[in-house]
Residue frames relative to the residue before (quaternion, step in Angstrom):
aa qw qx qy qz dx dy dz
M 1.0000 0.0000 0.0000 0.0000 0.00 0.00 0.00
A 0.4469 -0.7174 0.4655 0.2626 3.59 -0.72 1.06
Q 0.3035 -0.7323 0.5849 0.1721 3.52 -1.12 0.83
P 0.5602 -0.5758 0.4567 0.3822 3.62 -1.08 0.58
N 0.6551 -0.5567 0.3493 0.3726 3.56 -1.18 0.58
D 0.7434 0.4015 -0.2292 0.4832 3.59 1.07 -0.60
Q 0.7021 0.4132 -0.2691 0.5136 3.61 1.22 0.25
L 0.1027 -0.7641 0.6327 0.0732 3.53 -1.23 0.57
P 0.4410 -0.6606 0.5268 0.3028 3.62 -1.07 0.64
V 0.2842 -0.8359 0.4410 0.1611 3.55 0.25 1.34
E 0.6826 0.4972 -0.3141 0.4339 3.60 0.80 -0.91
R 0.6891 0.4675 -0.2854 0.4745 3.58 0.84 -0.96
L 0.6508 0.5094 -0.3116 0.4689 3.58 0.98 -0.85
G 0.6489 0.5371 -0.3186 0.4347 3.58 0.94 -0.89
S 0.6446 0.5173 -0.3178 0.4646 3.56 0.98 -0.82
Y 0.6501 0.5187 -0.3144 0.4577 3.57 0.97 -0.87
L 0.7155 0.4607 -0.2712 0.4498 3.59 0.78 -1.00
A 0.6106 0.5466 -0.3537 0.4509 3.58 1.05 -0.67
A 0.6893 0.4740 -0.2724 0.4755 3.57 1.12 -0.68
H 0.7705 0.3793 -0.1836 0.4782 3.60 1.16 -0.49
I 0.7378 0.3163 -0.2184 0.5549 3.63 1.19 -0.27
P 0.3966 -0.7331 0.4960 0.2434 3.63 -0.47 1.14
G 0.8423 0.1769 -0.1497 0.4866 3.56 -0.93 0.94
F 0.3655 0.7589 -0.4787 0.2475 3.59 1.24 0.18
G 0.2359 -0.7960 0.5228 0.1931 3.60 0.91 -0.86
T 0.7275 -0.3952 0.3216 0.4594 3.55 -1.19 -0.59
L 0.3915 -0.6958 0.5487 0.2481 3.57 -0.95 0.88
L 0.2189 -0.8210 0.5213 0.0790 3.55 -0.57 1.21
S 0.8042 -0.1065 0.0910 0.5776 3.60 0.99 -0.75
A 0.1346 -0.7530 0.6383 0.0861 3.54 -1.34 0.43
E 0.0143 -0.8200 0.5698 -0.0529 3.57 -0.41 1.26
K 0.3908 -0.7329 0.5093 0.2251 3.58 -0.80 1.00
F 0.4074 -0.6886 0.5482 0.2434 3.54 -0.98 0.93
E 0.4739 -0.6119 0.5376 0.3346 3.56 -1.21 0.52
G 0.7107 0.3902 -0.3149 0.4935 3.56 -1.18 0.50
G 0.5755 0.5898 -0.4335 0.3648 3.55 -1.22 -0.42
Q 0.0616 -0.8519 0.5198 0.0186 3.58 0.40 1.22
S 0.7407 0.4379 -0.2290 0.4552 3.56 1.06 -0.66
N 0.8270 0.0609 0.0124 0.5588 3.57 0.47 -1.20
P 0.4378 -0.7001 0.4934 0.2734 3.62 -0.61 1.07
T 0.1300 -0.8124 0.5685 -0.0035 3.54 -0.87 1.06
F 0.1111 -0.8248 0.5543 -0.0062 3.57 -0.87 1.02
L 0.3326 -0.6812 0.6112 0.2278 3.53 -1.23 0.62
L 0.1431 -0.7870 0.5977 0.0539 3.55 -0.71 1.13
T 0.1170 -0.7644 0.6307 0.0646 3.55 -0.92 0.95
A 0.0134 0.8084 -0.5834 0.0775 3.54 -0.65 1.18
G 0.6995 -0.4601 0.3357 0.4317 3.54 -1.28 0.19
G 0.7290 0.4320 -0.2351 0.4762 3.57 1.12 -0.66
G 0.7726 -0.3007 0.1832 0.5283 3.59 1.20 0.07
R 0.5669 -0.5798 0.4573 0.3651 3.56 -1.29 -0.38
Y 0.0701 -0.7857 0.6144 -0.0154 3.52 -1.09 0.89
V 0.3003 -0.7231 0.5862 0.2082 3.55 -1.32 0.18
L 0.1620 -0.7776 0.6039 0.0658 3.56 -0.94 0.97
R 0.0902 -0.7605 0.6416 0.0429 3.57 -1.01 0.92
R 0.0679 -0.8168 0.5730 -0.0023 3.55 -0.74 1.06
K 0.5140 -0.5678 0.5347 0.3570 3.50 -1.30 0.37
P 0.5359 -0.6307 0.4294 0.3614 3.64 -0.92 0.71
A 0.5045 -0.6079 0.5105 0.3396 3.54 -1.20 0.51
G 0.7244 0.4338 -0.3123 0.4353 3.56 -1.18 0.48
E 0.6943 -0.4690 0.3499 0.4190 3.55 -1.35 -0.04
V 0.0436 -0.7931 0.6075 -0.0033 3.58 -0.92 0.94
L 0.6432 -0.5283 0.3844 0.3992 3.55 -1.28 0.36
P 0.5921 -0.5749 0.4184 0.3794 3.61 -1.08 0.62
S 0.8396 0.1746 -0.1816 0.4812 3.56 -1.10 0.89
A 0.5696 0.5923 -0.3973 0.4084 3.63 1.21 0.02
H 0.8208 0.2759 -0.1948 0.4607 3.56 -1.37 0.30
A 0.2381 0.8263 -0.4786 0.1777 3.57 1.06 0.80
V 0.0922 -0.8266 0.5543 0.0302 3.57 0.28 1.23
D 0.5928 0.5651 -0.3747 0.4346 3.59 1.12 -0.49
R 0.6248 0.5147 -0.3346 0.4824 3.59 1.12 -0.62
E 0.6075 0.5447 -0.3483 0.4615 3.57 1.02 -0.76
Y 0.6637 0.5115 -0.3009 0.4553 3.55 0.86 -0.99
R 0.6914 0.4972 -0.2960 0.4326 3.57 0.79 -1.00
V 0.7000 0.4725 -0.3007 0.4431 3.59 0.80 -0.91
M 0.6561 0.4970 -0.3303 0.4619 3.63 0.96 -0.72
K 0.6113 0.5348 -0.3433 0.4716 3.57 1.08 -0.68
A 0.6750 0.5006 -0.2862 0.4604 3.58 1.00 -0.86
L 0.7068 0.4814 -0.2614 0.4476 3.59 1.05 -0.75
A 0.4137 0.7536 -0.4461 0.2491 3.58 1.25 -0.20
A 0.7603 0.3679 -0.1985 0.4971 3.61 1.02 -0.73
T 0.5883 0.5659 -0.3672 0.4460 3.62 1.24 0.36
P 0.6542 -0.5084 0.3684 0.4218 3.64 -1.23 0.11
V 0.5634 0.5954 -0.3992 0.4109 3.62 1.21 -0.28
P 0.3276 -0.7831 0.4915 0.1946 3.63 -0.53 1.10
V 0.0905 0.7755 -0.6169 0.0990 3.57 -0.84 1.05
P 0.5422 -0.5844 0.4666 0.3831 3.62 -1.18 0.41
E 0.5097 -0.6000 0.4999 0.3609 3.57 -1.21 0.36
V 0.2591 -0.7622 0.5732 0.1530 3.56 -0.78 1.02
R 0.3165 -0.8009 0.4934 0.1224 3.56 -0.99 0.90
V 0.8035 -0.1365 0.1300 0.5647 3.58 0.84 -0.91
L 0.1862 -0.7321 0.6427 0.1277 3.54 -1.22 0.68
C 0.1110 -0.7912 0.6000 0.0405 3.57 -0.81 1.02
E 0.1344 -0.8138 0.5642 0.0373 3.56 -0.56 1.20
D 0.5288 0.6206 -0.3967 0.4217 3.57 1.33 0.14
D 0.3483 -0.7764 0.4908 0.1872 3.59 -0.37 1.24
D 0.5867 0.6203 -0.3685 0.3676 3.58 1.15 -0.49
V 0.5814 0.6040 -0.3872 0.3837 3.61 1.14 -0.44
I 0.8243 -0.0228 0.0212 0.5653 3.63 0.73 -0.98
G 0.6685 -0.5144 0.3024 0.4438 3.59 1.26 0.10
S 0.7868 0.0392 -0.0439 0.6144 3.58 1.30 -0.12
M 0.6550 -0.4979 0.3921 0.4114 3.55 -1.31 0.30
F 0.0698 0.7955 -0.6001 0.0475 3.60 -1.11 0.67
Y 0.1257 -0.7498 0.6314 0.1526 3.54 -1.35 0.11
V 0.2791 -0.7428 0.5890 0.1529 3.52 -1.30 0.41
M 0.0361 -0.7835 0.6203 -0.0079 3.55 -1.03 0.90
D 0.6449 -0.5123 0.3912 0.4107 3.55 -1.28 0.23
F 0.4047 -0.6611 0.5728 0.2666 3.56 -1.22 0.57
L 0.1610 -0.7774 0.6026 0.0812 3.56 -0.93 0.92
D 0.3378 -0.7723 0.5119 0.1656 3.56 -0.72 1.10
G 0.3605 0.6978 -0.5365 0.3088 3.55 0.18 1.33
N 0.5435 -0.6134 0.4647 0.3352 3.55 -1.26 -0.37
V 0.1811 -0.7346 0.6429 0.1194 3.54 -1.16 0.73
Y 0.1811 -0.7978 0.5705 0.0716 3.58 -0.78 1.04
W 0.2880 -0.8183 0.4879 0.0966 3.53 -0.75 1.15
E 0.7510 0.3513 -0.2237 0.5124 3.61 1.15 -0.31
A 0.5494 -0.6986 0.3748 0.2638 3.50 -0.76 1.21
P 0.6693 0.5061 -0.3391 0.4253 3.67 0.92 -0.63
L 0.2879 -0.7846 0.5018 0.2230 3.61 1.25 -0.23
S 0.0053 -0.8365 0.5458 -0.0474 3.55 0.76 1.10
G 0.7608 0.3654 -0.2767 0.4595 3.53 -1.07 0.77
F 0.6410 0.5005 -0.3347 0.4761 3.59 1.25 -0.14
A 0.5347 -0.5883 0.4954 0.3501 3.54 -1.23 0.48
K 0.6600 -0.5309 0.3638 0.3875 3.56 -1.18 0.61
A 0.6678 0.5075 -0.3029 0.4525 3.59 0.92 -0.91
D 0.6407 0.5211 -0.3268 0.4595 3.60 1.05 -0.71
R 0.6260 0.5238 -0.3402 0.4670 3.58 1.01 -0.77
T 0.6357 0.5291 -0.3272 0.4571 3.56 0.94 -0.88
A 0.6848 0.4914 -0.2836 0.4574 3.57 0.89 -0.97
M 0.6651 0.5157 -0.3098 0.4424 3.59 0.95 -0.83
Y 0.6720 0.4674 -0.3041 0.4873 3.59 0.95 -0.79
D 0.6207 0.5294 -0.3484 0.4617 3.56 1.09 -0.61
R 0.6357 0.5083 -0.3318 0.4769 3.59 1.03 -0.71
M 0.6042 0.5442 -0.3559 0.4606 3.59 1.01 -0.74
N 0.6573 0.5155 -0.2865 0.4692 3.54 0.99 -0.92
A 0.6792 0.5015 -0.2889 0.4513 3.58 0.91 -0.94
V 0.6600 0.5002 -0.3129 0.4651 3.59 0.94 -0.84
L 0.6251 0.5281 -0.3426 0.4615 3.58 1.02 -0.73
A 0.6533 0.4957 -0.3102 0.4810 3.58 0.98 -0.82
D 0.6165 0.5355 -0.3427 0.4645 3.61 1.03 -0.75
L 0.6397 0.5345 -0.3231 0.4479 3.57 0.96 -0.88
H 0.7209 0.4616 -0.2541 0.4502 3.56 0.84 -0.98
Q 0.6826 0.4431 -0.2881 0.5047 3.58 1.29 -0.12
V 0.3736 0.7171 -0.4983 0.3128 3.59 1.25 0.25
D 0.3885 -0.6921 0.5633 0.2299 3.56 -1.02 0.89
V 0.2762 -0.8140 0.4852 0.1604 3.59 -0.06 1.28
E 0.6107 0.5368 -0.3624 0.4555 3.59 1.09 -0.52
A 0.6647 0.5223 -0.3042 0.4390 3.58 0.94 -0.89
V 0.7439 0.3811 -0.2194 0.5032 3.60 1.07 -0.70
G 0.5518 -0.6723 0.3676 0.3292 3.59 1.24 0.24
L 0.5547 0.6219 -0.3896 0.3921 3.59 1.08 0.65
T 0.2727 0.7930 -0.5098 0.1921 3.61 1.09 0.52
D 0.7226 0.3907 -0.2383 0.5181 3.60 1.21 -0.43
F 0.4124 0.7461 -0.4390 0.2837 3.58 1.27 0.34
G 0.7838 -0.0306 0.0054 0.6202 3.57 1.29 -0.04
R 0.5243 -0.6265 0.4679 0.3371 3.53 -1.26 0.25
P 0.3724 -0.7377 0.5111 0.2365 3.62 -0.70 0.99
G 0.7853 0.3476 -0.2479 0.4484 3.53 -1.15 0.65
S 0.8499 0.1498 -0.1321 0.4877 3.56 -1.27 0.61
Y 0.1367 0.8482 -0.5032 0.0934 3.58 1.11 0.70
F 0.7299 0.4434 -0.2697 0.4448 3.58 0.67 -1.05
E 0.6036 0.5490 -0.3567 0.4550 3.57 1.07 -0.64
R 0.6910 0.4695 -0.2750 0.4759 3.57 0.91 -0.94
Q 0.6561 0.5116 -0.3109 0.4596 3.58 0.99 -0.82
F 0.6196 0.5364 -0.3496 0.4540 3.57 1.00 -0.75
K 0.6647 0.4945 -0.3035 0.4707 3.57 0.90 -0.90
R 0.6581 0.5215 -0.3172 0.4408 3.57 0.92 -0.91
W 0.7499 0.4117 -0.2471 0.4552 3.59 0.72 -1.02
T 0.5625 0.5474 -0.3971 0.4757 3.58 1.18 -0.36
K 0.6534 0.5056 -0.3035 0.4746 3.56 0.98 -0.87
Q 0.6590 0.4970 -0.3113 0.4709 3.60 0.93 -0.88
Y 0.6402 0.5278 -0.3233 0.4549 3.55 0.99 -0.84
R 0.6671 0.4942 -0.3078 0.4647 3.58 0.88 -0.91
A 0.6595 0.5235 -0.3119 0.4400 3.59 1.02 -0.78
S 0.7722 0.3156 -0.1726 0.5237 3.59 1.16 -0.55
E 0.3512 0.7709 -0.4689 0.2499 3.59 1.30 0.16
T 0.1000 -0.8135 0.5723 0.0256 3.56 -0.85 1.01
E 0.7810 0.0601 -0.0541 0.6193 3.59 1.29 -0.17
H 0.5239 -0.6115 0.4848 0.3412 3.56 -1.27 0.35
I 0.0517 -0.7946 0.6048 -0.0092 3.58 -0.74 1.10
E 0.4028 -0.7594 0.4591 0.2241 3.56 -0.37 1.27
A 0.6571 0.5253 -0.3200 0.4357 3.58 0.94 -0.86
M 0.6292 0.5132 -0.3424 0.4728 3.60 1.02 -0.68
E 0.6348 0.5225 -0.3328 0.4618 3.57 0.98 -0.76
A 0.6357 0.5250 -0.3262 0.4624 3.58 1.05 -0.77
L 0.6600 0.4979 -0.3034 0.4738 3.59 1.00 -0.82
I 0.6425 0.5280 -0.3207 0.4534 3.58 0.98 -0.83
E 0.6694 0.4644 -0.2962 0.4984 3.59 1.15 -0.54
W 0.7097 0.4942 -0.2632 0.4276 3.61 0.93 -0.96
L 0.6577 0.5750 -0.3311 0.3566 3.59 0.80 -0.98
P 0.7104 0.4316 -0.3066 0.4638 3.67 0.70 -0.85
A 0.6332 0.5434 -0.3334 0.4388 3.58 1.14 -0.58
R 0.7689 0.3308 -0.1696 0.5201 3.62 1.16 -0.60
M 0.3572 0.7657 -0.4753 0.2452 3.57 1.23 0.25
P 0.4178 -0.7109 0.4983 0.2679 3.63 -0.75 0.99
A 0.5752 -0.5516 0.4655 0.3850 3.55 -1.24 0.43
D 0.5579 -0.6140 0.4381 0.3461 3.58 -1.03 0.78
D 0.2375 -0.8064 0.5304 0.1098 3.60 -0.72 1.08
G 0.5852 -0.6377 0.3475 0.3607 3.58 1.26 0.19
R 0.4915 0.6577 -0.4479 0.3538 3.61 1.22 -0.03
V 0.0521 0.7748 -0.6272 0.0594 3.56 -0.92 0.96
A 0.1108 0.7779 -0.6095 0.1052 3.57 -0.89 0.95
L 0.5306 -0.5379 0.5135 0.4068 3.53 -1.33 0.11
I 0.0531 -0.8117 0.5816 -0.0030 3.58 -0.65 1.10
H 0.5244 -0.6603 0.4536 0.2884 3.54 -1.17 0.65
G 0.3147 -0.7889 0.4748 0.2306 3.58 0.91 -0.91
D 0.7932 0.0869 -0.0499 0.6007 3.60 1.22 -0.41
Y 0.1972 0.8260 -0.5020 0.1640 3.54 1.05 0.86
R 0.2839 0.7391 -0.5545 0.2561 3.54 -0.47 1.27
L 0.7517 -0.4491 0.2597 0.4073 3.53 -1.32 0.40
D 0.7571 0.4153 -0.2376 0.4448 3.59 0.73 -1.00
N 0.6148 0.4825 -0.3779 0.4964 3.59 1.25 0.27
L 0.6126 0.5091 -0.3472 0.4950 3.55 1.26 0.46
I 0.2298 -0.7271 0.6254 0.1655 3.57 -1.13 0.67
F 0.1708 -0.7889 0.5861 0.0699 3.56 -0.71 1.14
A 0.5590 -0.5659 0.4806 0.3692 3.56 -1.21 0.51
K 0.5374 -0.6567 0.4297 0.3088 3.58 -1.08 0.69
D 0.7944 0.3438 -0.1431 0.4798 3.57 1.07 -0.70
R 0.7824 0.1801 -0.1190 0.5841 3.61 1.23 0.13
P 0.5385 -0.6398 0.4373 0.3308 3.61 -1.16 0.50
E 0.3603 0.7195 -0.4953 0.3274 3.55 0.67 1.17
I 0.3529 -0.7249 0.5504 0.2170 3.58 -1.00 0.80
L 0.2830 -0.7773 0.5452 0.1359 3.56 -0.70 1.14
A 0.8135 -0.0809 0.0898 0.5689 3.57 1.03 -0.71
V 0.2772 -0.6838 0.6462 0.1947 3.51 -1.33 0.55
L 0.1701 -0.8130 0.5552 0.0426 3.56 -0.80 1.09
D 0.8075 0.3569 -0.2211 0.4143 3.52 -1.47 -0.09
W 0.1375 0.8297 -0.5155 0.1640 3.54 0.52 1.30
E 0.2558 0.8223 -0.4837 0.1564 3.59 1.22 0.30
L 0.7621 0.3702 -0.1890 0.4965 3.59 0.99 -0.85
S 0.4002 0.7301 -0.4732 0.2878 3.60 1.24 0.15
T 0.1173 0.7720 -0.6136 0.1168 3.54 -1.16 0.69
L 0.5219 -0.5220 0.5094 0.4422 3.55 -1.28 -0.26
G 0.2346 0.7864 -0.5330 0.2061 3.55 -0.58 1.10
H 0.6981 -0.4507 0.3460 0.4358 3.52 -1.26 -0.37
P 0.4566 -0.7265 0.4331 0.2760 3.62 -0.63 1.06
F 0.5987 0.5810 -0.3818 0.3977 3.62 1.05 -0.57
S 0.5539 0.6119 -0.3999 0.3986 3.59 1.17 -0.41
D 0.6494 0.5086 -0.3173 0.4679 3.61 1.00 -0.77
V 0.6555 0.5142 -0.3143 0.4552 3.58 0.94 -0.90
A 0.6861 0.4821 -0.2838 0.4650 3.57 0.86 -0.96
Y 0.6226 0.5500 -0.3392 0.4414 3.58 1.01 -0.79
Q 0.6755 0.4768 -0.3066 0.4716 3.57 0.89 -0.87
C 0.6642 0.4918 -0.3127 0.4681 3.60 0.93 -0.82
M 0.5846 0.5683 -0.3606 0.4531 3.58 1.10 -0.68
Q 0.6665 0.5116 -0.3050 0.4484 3.57 0.87 -0.93
L 0.6856 0.4944 -0.2862 0.4512 3.56 0.98 -0.85
R 0.5971 0.5515 -0.3578 0.4597 3.60 1.26 -0.22
I 0.5372 0.6324 -0.4036 0.3854 3.59 1.20 -0.44
P 0.5953 -0.6018 0.3832 0.3695 3.64 -0.94 0.77
A 0.4416 -0.6735 0.5310 0.2635 3.53 -1.14 0.72
D 0.1998 0.7915 -0.5343 0.2195 3.53 0.46 1.28
P 0.4365 -0.7229 0.4665 0.2633 3.64 -0.53 1.13
E 0.6238 0.5621 -0.3452 0.4191 3.60 1.09 -0.63
L 0.6284 0.5393 -0.3343 0.4500 3.59 1.24 -0.34
G 0.3605 -0.7441 0.4947 0.2677 3.60 1.24 -0.15
N 0.8215 -0.1989 0.1479 0.5135 3.58 -0.91 -0.87
L 0.5231 0.5982 -0.4329 0.4256 3.59 1.26 0.14
G 0.5588 0.6296 -0.3813 0.3821 3.57 1.21 -0.46
G 0.2243 -0.7933 0.5558 0.1068 3.56 -1.10 0.74
L 0.6783 -0.4642 0.3758 0.4281 3.53 -1.01 -0.89
G 0.3400 0.7764 -0.4755 0.2357 3.58 1.29 0.10
G 0.8097 0.2438 -0.2004 0.4948 3.58 -0.81 1.04
L 0.6368 0.5236 -0.3297 0.4600 3.61 1.24 -0.15
D 0.4745 -0.6377 0.5255 0.3035 3.56 -1.27 0.48
R 0.2545 -0.8143 0.5029 0.1388 3.57 -0.05 1.28
R 0.6211 0.5446 -0.3545 0.4382 3.59 1.01 -0.70
E 0.6451 0.5165 -0.3140 0.4674 3.57 1.00 -0.83
L 0.6817 0.4849 -0.2785 0.4717 3.58 1.07 -0.75
G 0.4574 -0.6717 0.4639 0.3527 3.58 1.17 -0.50
I 0.5367 0.6034 -0.3995 0.4338 3.56 1.30 0.34
P 0.4869 -0.6954 0.4318 0.3049 3.62 -0.72 0.97
S 0.5283 -0.5930 0.4998 0.3455 3.53 -1.23 0.56
E 0.6793 -0.4671 0.3555 0.4405 3.54 -1.28 0.22
E 0.6520 0.5175 -0.3155 0.4555 3.58 0.94 -0.88
E 0.6697 0.4941 -0.2981 0.4674 3.59 0.96 -0.86
Y 0.6495 0.5247 -0.3193 0.4482 3.56 0.97 -0.85
V 0.6666 0.4858 -0.2944 0.4828 3.58 0.94 -0.90
A 0.6488 0.5249 -0.3209 0.4478 3.60 0.96 -0.85
R 0.6538 0.5034 -0.3174 0.4673 3.61 0.99 -0.81
Y 0.6205 0.5260 -0.3342 0.4761 3.57 1.03 -0.76
C 0.6677 0.5016 -0.3022 0.4596 3.58 0.87 -0.95
E 0.6173 0.5408 -0.3389 0.4599 3.58 1.04 -0.74
R 0.6773 0.4847 -0.2890 0.4721 3.57 0.93 -0.88
M 0.7216 0.4309 -0.2332 0.4892 3.57 1.10 -0.70
G 0.4408 -0.7065 0.4484 0.3248 3.58 1.26 -0.18
L 0.4705 0.6715 -0.4307 0.3772 3.57 1.09 0.76
P 0.4869 -0.6664 0.4735 0.3076 3.62 -1.08 0.61
G 0.7544 -0.2569 0.1946 0.5719 3.60 1.20 -0.46
I 0.4272 -0.6700 0.5333 0.2901 3.56 -1.32 -0.09
P 0.2277 -0.7799 0.5679 0.1320 3.61 -0.42 1.16
D 0.8045 0.2971 -0.2097 0.4696 3.58 -1.32 0.23
W 0.1493 0.8415 -0.5062 0.1154 3.56 1.11 0.73
S 0.6094 0.5636 -0.3611 0.4250 3.61 1.01 -0.73
F 0.6466 0.5109 -0.3269 0.4626 3.58 0.97 -0.80
Y 0.6863 0.4970 -0.3033 0.4359 3.59 0.75 -1.01
L 0.6686 0.4838 -0.3034 0.4763 3.58 0.99 -0.82
G 0.6507 0.5145 -0.3157 0.4607 3.59 0.96 -0.85
F 0.6361 0.5214 -0.3226 0.4685 3.55 1.02 -0.80
S 0.6386 0.5392 -0.3303 0.4385 3.60 0.98 -0.83
F 0.6402 0.5068 -0.3244 0.4775 3.58 0.98 -0.81
F 0.6488 0.5233 -0.3159 0.4533 3.58 0.93 -0.91
R 0.6833 0.4930 -0.2899 0.4539 3.59 0.81 -0.99
F 0.6633 0.4971 -0.3088 0.4664 3.58 0.96 -0.86
A 0.6251 0.5275 -0.3369 0.4664 3.58 1.02 -0.75
A 0.6395 0.5183 -0.3254 0.4653 3.59 1.02 -0.77
I 0.6266 0.5248 -0.3291 0.4730 3.59 1.06 -0.77
L 0.6647 0.5013 -0.2990 0.4665 3.58 0.93 -0.91
Q 0.6155 0.5377 -0.3461 0.4607 3.58 1.08 -0.68
G 0.6167 0.5392 -0.3391 0.4626 3.58 1.08 -0.69
I 0.6301 0.5218 -0.3264 0.4735 3.57 1.07 -0.75
M 0.6380 0.5226 -0.3258 0.4622 3.57 0.99 -0.82
K 0.6443 0.5172 -0.3211 0.4628 3.56 0.97 -0.84
R 0.6596 0.4925 -0.3139 0.4732 3.60 0.94 -0.85
Y 0.6027 0.5463 -0.3572 0.4590 3.59 1.09 -0.68
Q 0.6942 0.4751 -0.2807 0.4622 3.57 0.84 -0.96
D 0.6889 0.4665 -0.2738 0.4824 3.57 1.13 -0.66
G 0.4770 -0.6974 0.4175 0.3344 3.58 1.30 -0.18
T 0.6001 0.5694 -0.3685 0.4240 3.62 1.20 0.41
A 0.3825 0.7374 -0.4838 0.2755 3.62 1.22 0.21
S 0.4837 -0.6979 0.4597 0.2599 3.56 -1.03 0.86
S 0.7952 0.2986 -0.1301 0.5114 3.58 0.97 -0.85
A 0.5494 -0.6109 0.4660 0.3283 3.53 -1.21 0.63
E 0.6499 0.5174 -0.3109 0.4618 3.60 1.23 -0.37
A 0.3277 0.7954 -0.4717 0.1935 3.58 1.27 0.07
L 0.6474 0.5225 -0.3336 0.4434 3.61 0.93 -0.81
T 0.6236 0.5360 -0.3356 0.4595 3.59 1.01 -0.80
Y 0.6699 0.4878 -0.2905 0.4784 3.56 0.94 -0.89
G 0.6738 0.5203 -0.3028 0.4285 3.55 0.82 -0.99
R 0.6489 0.5327 -0.3128 0.4443 3.57 1.03 -0.76
M 0.6120 0.5655 -0.3477 0.4298 3.60 1.24 -0.31
T 0.4112 0.7283 -0.4701 0.2821 3.61 1.23 -0.09
R 0.7023 0.4661 -0.2714 0.4646 3.57 0.75 -1.04
P 0.6714 0.4918 -0.3274 0.4474 3.68 0.77 -0.89
M 0.6312 0.5322 -0.3455 0.4461 3.61 1.00 -0.74
A 0.6642 0.4911 -0.3028 0.4753 3.57 0.90 -0.89
E 0.6634 0.5067 -0.3046 0.4587 3.57 0.99 -0.82
M 0.6020 0.5423 -0.3566 0.4652 3.60 1.11 -0.62
A 0.6376 0.5312 -0.3220 0.4557 3.56 1.01 -0.83
V 0.6647 0.5001 -0.3013 0.4663 3.56 0.89 -0.94
A 0.6442 0.5186 -0.3222 0.4606 3.60 0.98 -0.85
F 0.6432 0.5196 -0.3174 0.4643 3.60 0.97 -0.85
L 0.6869 0.4856 -0.2913 0.4555 3.58 0.84 -0.95
R 0.6307 0.5177 -0.3322 0.4732 3.58 1.08 -0.64
E 0.6171 0.5416 -0.3321 0.4644 3.57 1.08 -0.74
Q 0.7050 0.4503 -0.2451 0.4900 3.55 1.10 -0.77
G 0.4872 -0.6789 0.4187 0.3554 3.57 1.31 -0.02
E 0.4643 0.7028 -0.4189 0.3391 3.56 1.25 0.44
L 0.7684 0.2415 -0.1421 0.5754 3.58 1.20 -0.44
């Protein structure tokens, strides 16, 4: 029997975890974290310590979405690499335990920051934190996928072509209104798609500030979270996605959707988009990133499609977070930002 997104059958779950995680002990409580638009996430307190559970939402979901099993597999594979991830403990594919697939990982006692300007930090700390974000992303894109057993984690080649088709299909499946800007992107992107350059890397798919756990006492990243969209793909997609987010207006009402748009990044100690991309390229040994307008435009389109999925789940009553409506309403503005950017570049 399916459990609501904000509830877990503590007794049944506790028995399962005690049998599958050494030293787990008795499950004392399960508290749902705020946020988490896709997969409901819980803090588990047990006799043996604290853990985090990520579950697939209850109810009907879009095909290939909410892939907690992919999250589990990629974090397990990355354990022996420079990319920081929590230790994963168990993957349960039996829906009878809590009503949907889930996995459990260790809880890490650090901080997650939800606003891009990092208010309250010294200028030097902001510089160091953004530099670490950049370094970890470069480390991820240099992971030897064969050595970590992920050669079958995605299809190599034609990444953007396949992603465009996938997210257009997902968008159409969750479409709740006609958005002119999305239609413009759906027409423009395939017409301006760069030729495949053969680059393939393990990519995160949702690399951003609030998917990172920072140490409490230093600008160090303890873990990268939320690997649901990870795959073998083109590394420039991760770079453009992060830069796309930082272009979004710094509006407190947008919560963690807000970026750095309109702020003086130099005054904050946060690198400009050009500086951030250049530092990444330096770490990767690249001369630069061509076709930047396409990669950025694609990132806006893909993010808008993701937000549309949240809106659809809100309307269907299966959204994980109470903020789902706020997120879903951002679909149109995101698409319109992309169109405005492309027009500024003389591309539309």
